[in-house]
C-alpha positions in Angstrom: -0.3 -0.1 0.2 2.9 2.7 1.0 4.5 1.5 -2.5 1.1 2.4 -4.6 0.8 5.9 -2.4 4.6 6.6 -3.2 3.7 5.5 -7.0 0.6 8.3 -6.9 2.5 11.0 -5.2 5.2 11.0 -7.9 2.7 10.7 -10.8 0.8 13.6 -9.3 4.2 15.8 -9.1 4.8 14.9 -12.9 1.4 15.7 -14.1 1.6 19.2 -11.9 5.1 19.9 -13.1 3.8 18.9 -16.8 1.1 21.1 -16.8 2.7 24.0 -15.3 5.2 23.5 -18.3 2.6 23.6 -21.2 0.7 26.4 -19.6 4.0 28.5 -19.9 4.7 27.8 -23.6 0.9 28.3 -24.0 0.0 31.5 -25.8 0.6 34.3 -24.0 -1.4 37.5 -26.2 -4.3 37.3 -28.0 -6.8 35.6 -25.6 -9.4 37.7 -25.7 -10.8 41.2 -27.5 -8.5 44.0 -26.1 -5.3 42.0 -25.5 -2.3 43.0 -27.7 -1.0 40.0 -30.1 2.5 38.8 -29.9 4.0 40.2 -33.1 4.9 37.5 -35.5 6.9 37.3 -39.1 5.2 35.3 -41.7 5.5 35.2 -45.6 3.9 36.5 -48.4 3.3 34.1 -51.1 6.0 35.9 -53.3 8.4 34.9 -50.0 9.0 38.4 -48.7 8.3 39.0 -45.3 5.7 40.4 -42.9 5.6 41.8 -39.9 2.1 42.0 -37.9 4.2 44.1 -35.4 4.3 46.8 -38.1 0.8 47.5 -38.2 -0.6 50.6 -38.4 -4.3 50.6 -39.1 -7.2 48.1 -38.3 -6.3 45.0 -41.0 -8.6 42.1 -41.3 -6.7 38.5 -41.1 -8.6 35.6 -42.3 -6.9 32.1 -41.6 -7.8 29.6 -43.8 -7.0 26.4 -45.3 -7.2 25.1 -48.9 -9.3 21.8 -48.1 -11.8 23.6 -45.8 -15.2 24.1 -47.2 -16.1 26.6 -44.4 -13.0 28.4 -45.1 -14.6 28.6 -48.7 -17.7 30.1 -47.5 -15.9 32.6 -45.3 -13.4 33.9 -48.3 -16.9 33.7 -50.7 -18.7 36.0 -48.1 -15.8 38.0 -47.9 -15.5 38.3 -51.9 -19.6 39.3 -51.9 -18.3 42.3 -49.5 -15.5 43.0 -51.4 -16.9 46.7 -52.1 -17.3 47.1 -48.3 -13.5 46.8 -47.4 -11.8 48.5 -50.2 -10.7 50.8 -47.6 -9.5 48.3 -45.0 -6.8 46.0 -45.6 -7.4 42.7 -46.3 -5.2 39.4 -46.0 -6.1 35.9 -46.5 -3.7 33.6 -44.3 -2.9 30.5 -45.9 -2.1 27.8 -43.2 -1.6 24.9 -45.5 1.4 22.9 -45.7 1.4 22.7 -49.8 2.3 26.5 -50.8 1.3 25.3 -54.8 -2.3 24.0 -53.6 -3.1 27.0 -51.9 -1.5 29.4 -54.8 -4.1 27.7 -57.1 -7.2 27.4 -54.6 -6.7 30.9 -53.4 -6.0 32.4 -56.9 -9.4 33.6 -57.5 -9.6 36.0 -54.3 -6.0 37.2 -54.9 -7.8 39.8 -56.8 -9.9 41.2 -54.2 -7.2 40.7 -51.1 -3.6 40.0 -50.2 -2.4 36.7 -49.6 -0.2 35.7 -46.9 1.3 32.4 -46.3 1.6 30.7 -42.5 2.0 27.0 -42.6 3.3 27.1 -38.9 0.1 28.9 -37.8 2.3 31.8 -36.3 -0.2 33.9 -36.4 -3.3 32.1 -34.8 -0.9 30.9 -31.7 -0.2 34.9 -31.6 -4.2 36.0 -31.5 -5.3 32.8 -29.6 -7.4 31.1 -33.1 -6.9 27.7 -33.1 -9.1 26.5 -36.2 -10.1 27.5 -39.6 -11.8 29.8 -40.5 -10.0 32.0 -37.9 -10.9 35.7 -38.6 -9.0 38.4 -36.8 -8.9 42.2 -37.0 -5.9 43.7 -35.2 -5.7 47.3 -35.0 -2.3 49.8 -34.1 0.3 48.3 -32.1 -1.7 44.5 -32.5 -4.6 45.5 -30.4 -7.1 42.7 -31.1 -10.6 44.6 -31.8 -12.2 41.4 -33.1 -12.0 37.6 -33.3 -14.1 34.5 -33.9 -13.1 31.0 -35.0 -15.2 29.1 -37.6 -17.8 30.0 -40.0 -20.9 31.5 -38.6 -22.3 33.3 -41.3 -21.8 36.9 -39.8 -20.5 38.8 -42.3 -22.0 42.0 -40.6 -20.3 41.3 -37.3 -16.8 41.2 -39.1 -18.0 44.4 -41.0 -18.8 46.3 -37.9 -15.9 45.5 -36.2 -13.8 47.6 -39.0 
């Protein structure tokens, strides 16, 4: 019985230490609207660097994956409302692992919006959006003004945040 108790205490201690380590590694920024997102550097599709820390105005980012049907719906909603978005910087952020496939799928949207490439999901982690489609509006200094995960057909909420 003592041996079992020692084992259980040891396991509990390992779980506590492991949990603390995981909590420390998790996102420290961007967990809710009003937080400041940790600046990250991601790529343009041309391979140049895009630094979210240098955003000077409200900017809309939509994290998408080329095999996600709900992402396609979100992108179509944005495209239908492109006129309402012409005074706002809008980026589709591809989290695809296959850059060529992503470029092919998003090609029809690149006439309307800029496309960034983030296969490591740096932006999603920085703002606390952990699925696609993920939508976030960042203001000057990286302040999170709006965010949502998933498709809800609520383009009006996005437009209102801008």
